[in-house]
N, C-alpha and C positions, 0 to 999 in steps of 0.2 A: 476415371477419378477427376481429371481436370478437363471436363467437357467444355464446349465453347461458352456456355452460359456462366461458367465459373468465373472467368476473367471479365465477362461483360458486366456482371453485377458486383464485382469486387470493389470495395471502397478504397481506392488508391489514395484518396485524400487522407484517410485515417492512417493507412500504412505509411504514407509519406511523412506525416506529422510525427509518427513514432520514430521513424528513422532519423529525422532531423533532431529530435530530442536525444536519441542515443548518441549521435555524432557529436552534438553539443556537449553532452555529458562526458564523453571520453575526452574531449578537448579541455573541459574544465578540470577533470580529474588529473590530466597531465600537468596543468598549472598548479593544482592543489598539492601535489606531492612535493613540489618545490625542490626538486633535485635530490630528495631523500632516497638513497640507494636501497634502503630497506622496503620502500614502497614502489620501487621501479617496476615490479612485475604487475602492478595493479592495472596499468593501462592495457597491455596485451591481454590480460585475463578478462577485462571488461569487454574488449573487442571480441573475444572468443564467446563470452556469454551472450553478447549481442547477436553474433552469428547463429548460435544455437537457438536463441529466441526467435530469430527470423524464420528458421526452419519450423519451429514450433507453431508460429502463426500460420504458415502455409498448410501444415498438416492438420491443425485444428480447424482451419477454415474448410478444408477438403472434406472433413468428416461431418455428416449431417448432425447438427447440434441436438436434434431430438434423440439421437442415440444415447446421449448422456442421461436422459430422463429415465431410461430403463436400467442404467448402471449405477444409480445413486447408492443403493445399499452396499454393493461390494466396494465402491470407492470410499464410502464413509468408514467401513470396517478397516480398510487398508490404511487410511490416514490415522485412524485411532490407534492401530497397531504400531505405526511409525512413531506416533507421539509417546506411546508407552515404551517403545524401544529406546527412546532417549534416556530414560531413567536406568537403562541397563548398560548401554555402550556410548551414551552421549558425551560430548566434550563440554566441560564447564568453563565459562569465561565471564568475568565481571559478576560472579555470584549466581549465574544462571546456566542451566543445562539446556541448550537450544540447538546444538549442532551434532550431526553425525559425520565423522571423518571417514572418507573413502580411500584416502591415500593421495587422491588427485585434487579433490575439491571438498569443501565442507557443505553439507546439505542441511538446510533449515526446514524441517517438515512444516513448521508453522506457516510459512509462506504459501505452500500448496494447500494447507488447511483452509485458508481464506477462500480459495476458489471452490473447494468442496462445499463450504458453507453456502456460498452463492448458488451453486447448482442445486444443493439439497433444499434450500429455502425456495428457490424458483420452482422446483418440482412440486413442493408441498403446496405453495400458494396457488399455482396454476391448476392443480387437481382439486382444490377446495374453494374455487371462486364462488360457487353457488351455495356454499355452506354458510349458515348463520355465523356471523363474526362474534362468536361467544368467547367467554373466558377460556373455554376448553380449546377452541381454535387457536387462540393466541398462545396458550400454554404449550401446546404441542409444537408450535414453531419455535418457542423459546427453548424447549428441550433439545431440538435439533441443533440449534446454535450453541446452547449451553453445554451440551455434552462435550464438544470440542473445546469450548472456552475454559472449562474447568481444568482440563489436562494442560492447557497452555498456562493457566494461572499458577499452577503448582511447579512450573519449571524453575523459577517464577518468571513470567513475562506479562506484566500488567498492561503494557502499552498495546500489545496485539490483542489482548482480551477486549480492550476498549474498542479497537478497530472492528472486531467481530460483532460486538454488541451494537456498534453503530450501524453495521450492515443489517443486522436483524431489525433494529428500530426503523431504519429507512425503508426496508423492503416490506415490513409489516404495515407501515404507514401507507405505502403505495398500494397495498392490497386492501385497504379500506378500514383501517383502525378507527374506532369511534372516539370522539373527543373525551367522553367519560373514561374510556379505557386509557387514553393518553395521560389524563390527570392522575389516575391511580397508578399507572406504570411509572410516572415520574416520581411519585411519592415512594413507591417500592424501590426504585433505583437509588433514591437518597438513603433509605434505610439500609439497603444492602451495601451501599458505599461506606456507611459508618461501620457496619459489621466487618466488611472486608479490610477496613483500615487497621484493624487489630491483627491482621494476618500478613500484612505486607512486610517485605524484607527491609533490613536496616538501610541498604543503599537507596531503596525506593523512598523510604521516609526522609532520608537526607535530601533527596531531590526536591521533595515538597518543602522542606525547611529552607532550602536554598532559594526557592522561589518566593516563599512568604516573607522570609527575613534575610534578604541578600546582604544587609549590613553586617549581620553576625557571621554569615557564611564566608564573606570576603576575607575575613581575618585568617582563615585557614586555607584559603585558595580554592574552596569548594565551588565558587561561582566563576572560576577563572575562564573556562571556555565560553560561557555566555557573555561575559564582559568583553572578551576579545572579539566575539562575533558581532556585538553591538558596535564596537570601535571600527571594525572592518566595514560594516554596513554604512555607518555614519561618514567614514572617510571617503567612501566611493563617490559621493555627490551625485550629480546628474549623469555623467558619462564615465565615471570610474577613473582609476589610476592607470588603466591600461592592462591588457592581457599579459600576465606574467610579471606584473610590476606592483602588485598589491603588497604593501609592507607587512601587514599582519599575516598574510598568507606566505609570502616568499621568505620571510624571516622566521617562519614556523612558530609564531606565537599561538596560533589557533591549532588545537588538536582535533582529531577526527574530522578534519576539514575536507576530506575526500568523500565523506559519507553524510553524517548528521548535519554538518555545517557547510555543505557545498553551496547553499543559497547565499551565505555570507560571503563566500569567495566570489560568487557572481556579482554580488552587490558592490564589493570592494573594487574589483577589477573592471567591471562593465557598467557600474553605476545603476541609477534608478532605471535608466533606459533598458539595460540588460535584464534586470529583474522583471520589468514590465513585459518584455518580450517572452520571458520564460512563462510568466503567468498566462499570457495570451496563447502560447503554444499548448500548455497543459489544458487550458480552458477549451481550446479547439478540439483536442482529443476527447475531452469529456462530452462536448457538444455532439461529436460524431457518434459516440456511444449512445447518447440519448436519442439521436436521430434514428439509429438502428432499432432502438426500443420501440419507437413510434411506428416504424415500418414492419416490425416483426409479424410473421404469419400467425403466431399463436401466443397465448399468455406466457408460456414457458420461455420462449425466445425473448419476449419483451422483458421479463423479469431478470433474465440472465444479463442482458445488456444494461439494464438499470443498475443491477448489482455491481457490475464492473465499473460503471460510471461513478457510483458512490464510493467504491474502494479507492479509485484514483483521486477523486476530489478530497476525501477525508484524509488520506495519507499526505497529500500535498498541503492541505490546510494545516495539519498538525505540525509538519516539518517546518513550514514557514513561520508558524506561530512560535515554535521553539526558538528559531533564529532571531525573532523579534522580541524574545523574552516575554511573550504574552501568556505562556503556560510553562509548567515545569518541563525539564528535559525528558524526552520519552524514548529516543532511539529509533524513531520512525524515519526512513529515508525519503528523499524527494523522488517521486516516481520517474523512472526512465533516465534520471540524471545522476543520482547518487551511485557510488560504487556498491555492487552487491550482485551475487550470482543467482541465488534462489529467489530473491525478491523480484529481480528483473525478469527471469524466465517465467515466473508465476504471472506477472502482469502481462507478459506477451502471450501467454496462454489465454488470458482473459481477452486480449485483443483478437486472438484467433477465433475465439468463441463468438465474439461480436461480428467478425467478418463472416463466419458461418451463417449467422442469422441474416445478415444483409444479403448474402448470396441467394438465400432461399426466401427472400421477403415476399410478401403478398403483392399482387399487381396493384398499381396505383390507379385510382379512378380520376378521370379528368372531366 
């Protein structure tokens, strides 16, 4: 299983960057809980999730990534079954049914669903490379992603639907989507967005109103978190107020500071320099994933690595944009740094798949 070539081709730079991000994340979560006894268990839990994730990386890297190409159908069926199971035994929080309680941890099937979508689309596009890129070709790929996206939408979980559709759009583009199709797809997206607007939940509508009319929302405290996040980022300056000394964080003005708004904690306590280093770290992880896509032995491996890179990039971009009040609050965590079990382990599974591709990459020509 772990032959000599396994470690010779293993991308230790990628693994090292992920470990640094995890350690940094745990450190910032420790500061973010600000001595709150109710949140004291988050740090050891995140460390456990990180340990499990490390094992997942090694196991996923050891398995030939091409194995998953033949297991797409059963994986897809299983994840659909889990998403349907949510409506039977799922736990509802903040108006959405997204978690399955096991007694020890809460499992969020949606996070694993993202990886299944990446594998399913990579399999479809790699097997249809020589097929004319017709509307039928694009529609079939949309059905693959849309089948899971619909089940996530009715939880309701609009933010992760957007993530999945972003994955679909990026991977379709990488597979050779024509400009004419892009234009029509954008128009169709706009129309569907208008239609879907009539089905969003009240709390989702309120988030949009909070973003569009913050002056009205501020009166009832609806924009409180965003305002505190901006104050935290602004007060950080170049080098921050010091680790564990951020006023908005340590005085607990910011809520959800260990998850959605961890970037603001970083900005307040470590300043612009700290946030820049985080961006460079995440950017390096994305670069190593794209490098693996370039080195891949076959189109399937290349598309898997590309999909993982897009997932990390898009979630990081959305989280940071929320912290900067550039888009409405979405609930998307900062990859590898925000607190979260299912999301972290899912991302580390993605890193394991990338490592599996790198280990079995094609010989380079010099």
